[in-house]
C-alpha positions in Angstrom: -10.5 5.3 52.7 -7.3 5.5 54.6 -4.8 8.4 54.6 -1.4 7.5 53.4 1.9 9.4 53.6 4.0 9.9 50.5 7.4 11.4 49.5 8.0 12.8 46.1 11.2 11.4 44.5 11.6 14.5 42.3 11.2 17.5 44.6 11.4 15.6 48.0 8.1 17.0 49.2 6.3 14.9 51.9 2.5 14.9 51.8 -0.6 13.0 53.0 -3.3 11.8 50.7 -6.8 10.4 51.4 -7.1 7.5 49.0 -10.4 6.4 47.5 -10.9 3.0 45.9 -9.3 3.0 42.4 -6.9 5.9 43.1 -4.1 3.8 44.5 -2.1 4.0 41.2 -2.8 7.7 40.3 -0.9 9.5 43.0 1.0 12.6 42.0 3.0 15.2 44.0 0.8 18.2 44.9 3.8 20.6 44.3 5.6 19.4 41.2 2.8 17.1 39.8 5.3 14.2 39.4 3.9 10.7 39.5 7.3 9.5 40.9 6.2 9.2 44.5 6.9 6.6 47.2 4.5 5.5 50.0 6.1 6.1 53.4 5.7 3.7 56.3 3.6 5.5 58.9 3.2 5.0 62.7 -0.5 4.0 62.1 0.8 1.0 60.0 2.3 -0.5 63.1 -0.7 -0.3 65.3 -2.2 -3.6 64.1 -4.2 -5.4 66.7 -3.6 -2.9 69.4 -6.6 -0.9 68.3 -8.8 -3.9 68.7 -7.4 -4.5 72.1 -8.2 -0.9 73.2 -11.8 -1.3 72.0 -12.4 -4.5 73.8 -11.2 -2.9 77.1 -13.6 0.0 76.8 -16.1 0.7 79.6 -19.5 -1.0 79.2 -22.0 1.1 77.3 -19.3 2.5 75.0 -19.0 0.3 71.9 
């Protein structure tokens, strides 16, 4: 259940949304209720394998 960032193509509002399975195609703007929204590229999307690398370098006893 990741949080995604969106921008409404109608009113230009930017917002975040927690997405549950099956909701991926039913996103609407919280302000104008338009379904014309675009998913933004967020910084979290670029983290990739770096998160796993941090976890493997954690002190012993912390897993």
